[in-house]
Structures are given as structure tokens and as C-alpha cells.
C-alpha positions as CSV (number, residue, x, y, z in Angstrom):
1,M,69.8,8.1,-77.8
2,L,67.7,10.5,-75.8
3,N,70.4,10.8,-73.2
4,L,72.9,11.7,-76.0
5,L,70.5,14.3,-77.3
6,A,70.0,15.8,-73.8
7,A,73.7,15.9,-73.3
8,G,74.1,17.7,-76.7
9,L,71.4,20.2,-75.7
10,A,73.2,20.8,-72.4
11,L,76.4,21.4,-74.2
12,V,74.7,24.0,-76.5
13,A,73.2,25.6,-73.4
14,G,76.7,25.9,-71.9
15,A,77.9,27.6,-75.1
16,V,75.0,29.9,-75.0
17,L,75.7,30.8,-71.4
18,A,79.3,31.8,-72.3
19,M,78.0,34.0,-75.0
20,Q,75.3,35.5,-72.8
21,V,77.6,36.6,-70.0
22,A,79.9,38.3,-72.5
23,I,77.1,40.0,-74.4
24,N,75.3,41.1,-71.2
25,A,78.6,42.6,-69.8
26,G,78.7,44.8,-73.0
27,L,75.0,45.6,-72.6
28,S,75.7,46.8,-69.1
29,R,78.4,49.2,-70.3
30,A,76.1,50.5,-73.0
31,V,73.1,51.1,-70.7
32,G,75.1,52.3,-67.7
33,H,74.1,49.8,-65.0
34,P,74.1,46.0,-64.4
35,L,70.5,46.0,-63.1
36,M,69.3,47.8,-66.2
37,A,71.2,45.4,-68.4
38,A,69.6,42.5,-66.5
39,L,66.1,44.0,-67.0
40,V,66.7,44.5,-70.7
41,S,67.9,40.9,-71.0
42,V,65.0,39.5,-69.1
43,C,62.5,41.5,-71.2
44,V,64.0,40.2,-74.5
45,S,63.9,36.7,-73.0
46,A,60.2,37.1,-72.2
47,A,59.4,38.5,-75.6
48,C,61.2,35.6,-77.3
49,L,59.4,33.0,-75.2
50,L,56.0,34.7,-75.9
51,V,56.7,34.5,-79.6
52,V,57.6,30.8,-79.4
53,L,54.5,30.0,-77.2
54,L,52.3,31.8,-79.7
55,V,53.8,30.1,-82.8
56,L,53.6,26.6,-81.1
57,R,50.1,27.4,-79.8
58,I,51.0,26.3,-76.3
59,P,48.0,26.9,-74.1
60,L,48.1,28.8,-70.8
61,P,48.2,26.7,-67.7
62,N,44.9,26.4,-65.8
63,R,44.5,28.2,-62.5
64,S,44.3,25.0,-60.5
65,A,47.7,23.9,-61.7
66,L,49.2,27.3,-60.7
67,G,47.4,27.4,-57.4
68,G,48.7,24.0,-56.4
69,L,52.4,24.9,-56.8
70,A,54.7,24.9,-53.8
71,P,55.7,28.4,-52.7
72,W,59.3,27.9,-53.8
73,S,58.1,27.2,-57.4
74,W,57.8,30.9,-57.9
75,S,61.4,31.7,-56.9
76,G,63.0,30.6,-60.2
77,G,62.5,34.0,-61.9
78,A,64.0,35.8,-58.9
79,L,67.0,33.4,-58.8
80,G,67.4,34.0,-62.6
81,A,67.5,37.8,-62.0
82,I,70.1,37.3,-59.3
83,Y,72.2,35.0,-61.5
84,L,72.0,37.4,-64.4
85,T,72.9,40.5,-62.5
86,L,75.8,38.9,-60.6
87,S,77.3,37.5,-63.8
88,I,77.0,40.9,-65.5
89,V,78.9,42.5,-62.5
90,A,81.6,39.7,-62.4
91,V,82.5,39.4,-66.2
92,P,84.3,42.7,-66.6
93,R,86.4,42.1,-63.6
94,L,87.2,38.4,-64.1
95,G,86.6,37.6,-67.7
96,A,84.1,35.3,-69.4
97,A,86.1,32.1,-69.0
98,V,86.6,32.5,-65.2
99,V,83.0,33.6,-64.6
100,V,81.6,30.7,-66.6
101,A,83.9,28.3,-64.8
102,L,82.9,29.6,-61.4
103,L,79.2,29.5,-62.5
104,V,79.6,25.9,-63.4
105,A,81.5,25.1,-60.2
106,G,78.8,26.8,-58.1
107,Q,76.1,25.0,-60.0
108,L,77.8,21.6,-59.6
109,M,78.4,22.0,-55.9
110,T,74.9,23.1,-55.3
111,S,73.5,20.4,-57.5
112,L,75.3,17.7,-55.6
113,V,73.6,18.8,-52.4
114,L,70.2,19.2,-54.1
115,D,70.5,15.7,-55.6
116,H,71.6,14.2,-52.3
117,L,68.6,15.8,-50.5
118,G,66.1,15.2,-53.3
119,A,65.3,18.9,-52.9
120,F,62.6,20.6,-55.0
121,G,61.1,17.3,-56.1
122,L,64.3,15.9,-57.6
123,A,65.1,12.2,-57.5
124,E,67.7,11.5,-54.8
125,H,71.2,10.8,-56.0
126,G,73.6,10.4,-53.1
127,I,76.9,12.2,-52.8
128,T,79.6,9.6,-53.6
129,P,83.4,9.9,-53.6
130,W,83.4,9.9,-57.4
131,R,80.9,12.8,-57.5
132,V,83.0,14.7,-55.0
133,A,86.1,14.0,-57.0
134,G,84.4,15.3,-60.1
135,A,83.4,18.5,-58.4
136,A,86.9,18.9,-57.0
137,A,88.4,18.5,-60.5
138,L,86.1,21.3,-61.7
139,V,87.3,23.6,-58.9
140,I,90.9,22.7,-59.8
141,G,90.0,23.7,-63.3
142,V,88.7,27.1,-62.2
143,V,92.0,27.7,-60.4
144,L,94.0,26.7,-63.5
145,I,91.8,29.0,-65.7
146,R,92.1,31.9,-63.3
147,F,95.7,31.8,-62.2
148,F,97.7,30.1,-64.9
């Protein structure tokens, strides 16, 4: 049951992603630059998270927990800014469907490698022919969405 809930949440996250790239592309046109649109989006995200943290009364992490983090643990925000800006630049040129398909394809191919290596503390899940076939099917889907 928890796996079904997690799958449903992931599906909703995918729907939100499709809306986000389209909305942020419009925001970029309104504010005049993709980087400014990314900054506005990140600031709104931070404000929303702050409100949720305060409402739920989630305590701040202690310093020892933060001090013991691996250096790569801090890169998530930078990677998010890169993702956000690149998607804002790509959507007006390719359309939301193609960009989201490419985002998912890129995520899947990278995730296969990360799972295989057990990178960033993930449990290892080897690359199998079935997993490669699934990734290939997704890439074929991108081609169909873009060119047909």
C-alpha cells in the first residue's frame, strides 16, 4: 500500500513538473530573463517551504547533523537552479511535452547509473537488460513526441 501511495505521489510530482516548466517559461517572458525567472521561482519555493515548516513546527536541524554532511550534500540547491534555468530556456523552443520527456529521459538514464553505482548513499540496483530496455523505450517516446 505504501508503494502505491509513493507511486501516486511521484505521478502527481510529474504532473506538477509539467505545469512548472510551462508556468516558468511564461514567468521568464514577463520578467525578461530566464535567470530572473529561476530566482523568482526559487524564492517562492523557499517561502512556501518556510510556511509549511512553521505550520508543522518542524525544528531546525542541529549543527552537528549539518557539519557531518558529505560535501556533495550541499549541491542539491545548485543542481535545482541549473535544472530550473535550463528548463525555462528550453520550453519556449521545444514545448512543454518535449522538454518534460527529455527531462524524464535524462533523469532515468542518470538514475540507472546512480543506482548501479550506489552513488550518493543509494542502495545498489544493477543495470539489467530490462532496465536498459525501459530507458530505451522512453528515449523512443521522446523521439515520437518530438518528431511525429
